[in-house]
N, C-alpha and C positions, 0 to 999 in steps of 0.2 A: 743748596747745602743744608738749610734748616730742615727741609722735607726729608732728605736722605738720613739725617741724624735721627729724625723722629721715627722713620721706618726701622732703622737699625735698633733704636731703643725698644720699639714694639716687638721686634723679633726676639730681643733679649728678655722680654717679659716685663719691661718697665712700663710705668703708667704713661699714657698719652695725655697731653695737655688738652683740655676741653676746647679751648679756642682754636687749637690746631685742627681738631676734628670738625669744628664748625666751619673753619675756613675751607677744609677739604670738601665738606658738604656743599658749600656755596659754589666752589669751583666746578664740581660735577653737575650741579643743577643748571648752572649757566651753560655748560657744554651741551646738555640735553635740550635746552630751550632755544638757544640762539645758534644760528647757522655758523659753522666753521668749515673751512675748505678741507681740513684733514680729520674731520670727525663726523660720524653719521649720528645725528641727534634724533630726537623723538619724531619729528616730522618726516625726516628722510627714512627712518626705519619703518614708520607707518606706511609710507608709499611703497617701500620695498616689499613688505609683507603683503600689502594689498595686491600688487601685481603678481606675486608668487601664487596667491590663492586664486586669482582670476585665471591664470594659466592652468593651474591644477583642475579647476572646475571645468574648464573647456575640454581638457583631456579626459576627465572622468565621465563625460557625457556618454561615452561608449560602454561604461560599466553599469549604467542604470540610474534610476532616480534616487536610490538610497545614498549613493556615493556623492551625487550632486548636492543633495540635501545636507549631507555631512559638511561639505565645504561651505555651504550657505551659512550654517550655524557657526563655523569658524569665523566667517566674515563679520557676523553680528557680534560675536564675543570679542573679536579684535578691535572693532570700533569702540565698544564700551571700555575696553581696557585702556586704550590710548586716550580716550576722553577723560577718564578718571586720573590717569597718570599726569596728563597735562595740568589738570586742575590742582592736583596735589603739589606738583613741582613748582608751579607758579606761586601758589600760596606760601609754600615753604620758603621760597627765595625772597618773596616780599616781606616776610615776617621772620627772617633768619635769626634776628637777635632775640626773638621771643621763644624760640624753640627750646624745649627741654631735652637734653641729651643724657641718656642714662646707659651706663655700661652694662651689657648683659653677658659678655664673654671676654676672653682674653683680648681679642681684637675686633669685637663687635659692639655696636652701640645702637640703642633704639632711640628714634627721634619722635618727639610728640609736640603737638601744639595744643595748648589748653583749650578745651571745648570741642576738639576735633577727634574723630575716631580713626586716625591714620594708623597704618602699620608700615612704617618706614624704618629701614635699617641701613646703617653704613658699616662696612667692615673691610678689613685688610685681607686680601687674598694671599694664599701661599706664594704666589708669584711676586709679591711685593707691591702690587697695584691695588688701588682702592675701588670699591664698588658701592653704589647706592641702590638699594632694592626696595621698590614700592610693592608691597605684598597686596595681592588682589583676591585670589581664590575665587575666580568667577567660573561658575559652572557653564560650560559651553554646550555639551551634548551628552546624551545618554541613549544608546540605541544598540541594536543588533544588526549586523550587516550580512548580506547573502554571500555565498561562496562564489567568487568570480575567478579564482586562480585554478580551481578544478585539479588540484594536485592529489595524488594518492595519499592516504592518511599518513603513511610512514614518511613520505617526502615533506608533507606539510609540517610534521613534527620536527624534522631536520631543519627546515627553514625557520621555524620558531626558535629552535635552539641557537641558530645563528644570531638572532636578535638578543636572546638571553645572555649569550657570551659577549655581546657588544654593549649596547647602551641600556638594555632593559634589565630588570631585576625581578626574580621570582620571590614572592613573600609567602612562604609556606603557611605561616600562621593565619594569614587572611585569604589564602587560596587565590592569589591574584598576581598578575604581572603588572609592574609599574615602570614607567619610563618618563623622565623629565628631559626636555630638549628645547632648544631654541630654533630648530630647523623645521620649517613648514612642511617639507617633503616627508619627514619622519612622522609628524603628527597625522598627515593625511594617509600615508601608506601603512603604518603599523597596524591599525585596526583591521585592515584587509587580510592579515595573516591569522586572524582569529574569528573565522566565520561562525555565526550562531552564538557567539559569546556576548555577554553584556559588556559594552565598552563605555567608559566615562571619560570625557575630556574636560579638563579645566585649564584656565589660564592662571598660573601660579603668581606671576609677578612681572613687572617691567624692571629690568636691570640696567642701570646706568654705569657702564664700565669706564674706568679712568682712561683706558687706551682704546682708541679706534671707534667704538660704536655703542649704541643702545641696543638691547635685545629684549624680545618678548619670550618668556619662559612658559612652556606648555607642559602639562602633566597628563599622561594617558594611563588609564587603569583598565585592565581586562579582568573581569570578575569570574569566579567559579572555575578557576583553572586547577585541576587536581589530576592525580594519577600521572604525574610527570616523571621523567627520568631523575634519579637521585642527584645526578651531576648538576642539575639546575640550581640546587640549593647549596652547592659548594662555595666556600669563600672565594673572593676575587683572585687571591694569589694562586689557588689551586686551578681555577679556570684559566689563568694566564699560562700556567705550565701545560695545560691541555692544548691551548691555542698554539703554543710554540711547537708542541709535538705534531700537531696537524700540519703546520707550515713545513716542518722538516720532512714529513712524509710526502707532502706535495712536491717538495724540491727533489726528493728521491724518485719521483715519477709515479708514486702510488696515488693516482687520481682516478676515482670513479665518479658516477653521477651524484652519489650522496655527498661525498667530500667536496665536490665542485659546488653543490648547492649550499652547503653549510659555510664554506669559506667565502663564497660570493656574498651571502647575506651578512656575514661578519664583516667583510670588507665594506659593503655598502653602509652598514651601521656605524662602524668604528675604524674604517681604514683611512689612509692618507690620500687625498685627491692630488694628482701630480700637476694639475693645471690644464687648461684647454689647449695650450700651445706646446705642451711638453712632448718631447720625442721618446720619453721613457715608456717601456713596455713591461713593467713589473708591477705586482701588487704589493703595496707597502702597508704594514700594520704597525700601529703603536701599541706595543705590549709592555705595560709598566713604563719604565723610563727608557726603554730601548726600542729601536725600530727593527722590524723583521721584514724580509722580502721573500716573495715567491719569484724565482728567477724567470727570465723572459720566456724561455721555451715552455716552462710549465704554466706560467700565467696565461699564455696564449692558448695552450691546450685546455686549461680550466675554463676559459671564457668560451671557447668553441663548444666544449661539452655542455656547458650550461645553456648556451643558446640553442643547441640541438635538442636537449632533453626537456628543458623547462623555459621555452621562449616567453611564455606568458608572465613569468616572474620578472624577467628583464623588462618586458613591455610595461608592466604595471609600475615598476619602480621608475622607469623613464617618464611615464605619464605623470608621476608624482613630482617630477623635477629633480630626481636624484642624479647629480652629475657623475657620481662614481658608477652608477649603473650604465650611464651613457658611455663612460670610459670602458667598461667591460664589453659593451656592444662593439666599440671600435676595436678593442683587442681581438675580438672574435673574427674580425675581417683581415687580420694580419696573416700574410702568407707564411705557412710553415717553412722553416729552414730545411735545406737539404740534409740528409742524414750525415751525421758527423764523420762516419767512416769514409764517405765519399770525399769529403773535404780533406781528410787526412791524406788520402792517396795523392792529392796534388800538393801536399806539403804546406798547406795554408795554416795549419794548427800545429802546436808543439806541446808535448806533455810536460807540465811543470808542477811539481808538488801535488800530484793527483788531480789536476785540472788541465783543461785544454785552452791554451792562450792563442789568440790570433797573431799570426806573423805579419809584420809590416816592414816594408823596405823604403828607405829614403835615399835618393841619389842626387848628386850635384854634378851636372854635366856628365862627362865620360870618365871622370877621375875618382869620384868618391861615392861609396855606397855603404849603407849602414842598416843592419837588421835589428829590430827589437820585437818583443812579444808583449801583447797587452790584453787586458780583460776589464770590462766595466766593473767597478767596485760593487755595484748592485747585483751583479751576476756571480760574484765569487762565492764558493761554498763557505759555510760557516767555519771559521778558524783557518781558512786557507793562508792568509797573510802570515800568521804565526808559524804555521808549518813550513812555509817557503823560507822564512828567515832562519828557522832552525836547521833547514837543509842546506843553508849557505847561499841562497839566492840573494841577489841584490834586487830589491823591489822598490820602485819609486811610485809615488802617487802624483798623477798629472791630470790636468783638466783640458779637455778638448771639446769645443762646441757645447760648453755647458755641462758636459758629462765627466765624472771622475773615473779615472782608469788606474788599475795597477799595471805598471810597466816594468819589464825586465830588460835591461840594456844588453847590447851585443857582447860586451866583455863577459858578463855573467853567463850568457847563453853559450858562448864558445868554451868557457871554462868547464861547464858541466857536460857539453857535447863531447869533449875529448875523452870522457869516461862513460858516456851513455849512448849506446848505439842507436836506440830508438829516437832520441832527441837529435842526434847527428843526422840520421836519415831524413828526418823532417826538415831540418835546416838546409841540408844539401839539396833535396828535391825542390825546395822552395827557391833557393838561390839559383839553381840550374834553370828553373822555369823562367825566372825573372831575367836571367842573363840573355835570353833570346831577344828581349826587347830593350834591355838596358845594359849596354856594354860595361858600365861600371860594376855591375853585379858579378862579372867574370872574376874580379879580384876576390870576391867573397868565396866563390867556388874554389879558387886556389888555396885560400886560407883554410877552408874546411877540409880540403884534401890533405893538408899538412898535419891536421890534428885528428885525422880519422882513427877512431878506436878499432881494436882488433876485430870485433865481431860485426862491425857495420857493413852494410851492403850498399853499393852505389846504385 
């Protein structure tokens, strides 16, 4: 309760008590140094990053000595960073009462020990969780890499734009691209998209987060980047609007090789990974505070096109350990659905508020049958739910096998079918087909015949 009150006070702009900050610092340092079953501390994070780099180096052997040497330098820098971080954390914890804590911002404090040249900060994140950051600024590598992607110049620029719209930032004043990340695959793969350019890699800090884990923060800078599209310098809000527009065009079926490449790189850099065991087949993007999806059919099409036109990009990202690239590769193996028109001929889909919903029947013995229409929430066109409600449809949100669906019950279907010949024909042909195997469905056929609209055809 005391901690919650302190956080609330901090958010309101009130002063934090120094002893509270010291106590929070002690708590996070202990988490980092001592093993806990529900927290990945310094040692566990060190081992995790070590194995990630080992796997990347093994995969990069196919790309030549320069890429192997790059990962070797990452390993040397990583060892130095964790060695310093352990030393600083141990000494700070042992002499916690001697630390000088000086406020440097609204919710940021610098921590010093007399006689030591530490750069340690503790701050409250916007999420309400605390973080201790051990600043290091270790120079890891400075080199130029050969071109192993072999993309046409215009395609390479599009791939680079995918990064810039994701986690990277173009600094026009310095003519450089910069990216800060805690993901090893990004540090390893990002330089490969800037062949011939001078690339600098630093380890910025070791961050001890209050929740879940410790992380190592890398900074990658690409020097001498000029003559770039003006859109690269646009504010983040403007870039987000462009991303939304690209996603909407993809959902409308406007997918060519260049849009597939740009969205794939954007997804790899800044998309949402669904999990290794997920049955989802959509590409999800976090745009601002909202999530945006490319629907299943178009996501599969995008992945297939990418794998057909630029397989080396997918292979390179997979070699770097990018799980989202592996997900794209799996999507490309999904069999395309049959044309929608063919399914409609059999009555399996019904037109509702501008979208096609799958018709499903539930029967109990030979007496009871019930029809409803449903569609995965992730596949729904933007604004579909609001439009359906405005048109008078009853729409429920249900969960089945871990997936959320919009579901329209039978009463609402029949009510609209009595005035909509196209909907009635879809329901009638579906019920008629099911009645051949399910006797209970014959009653649905009879009900539909009683509400048949004037222009409908059996």
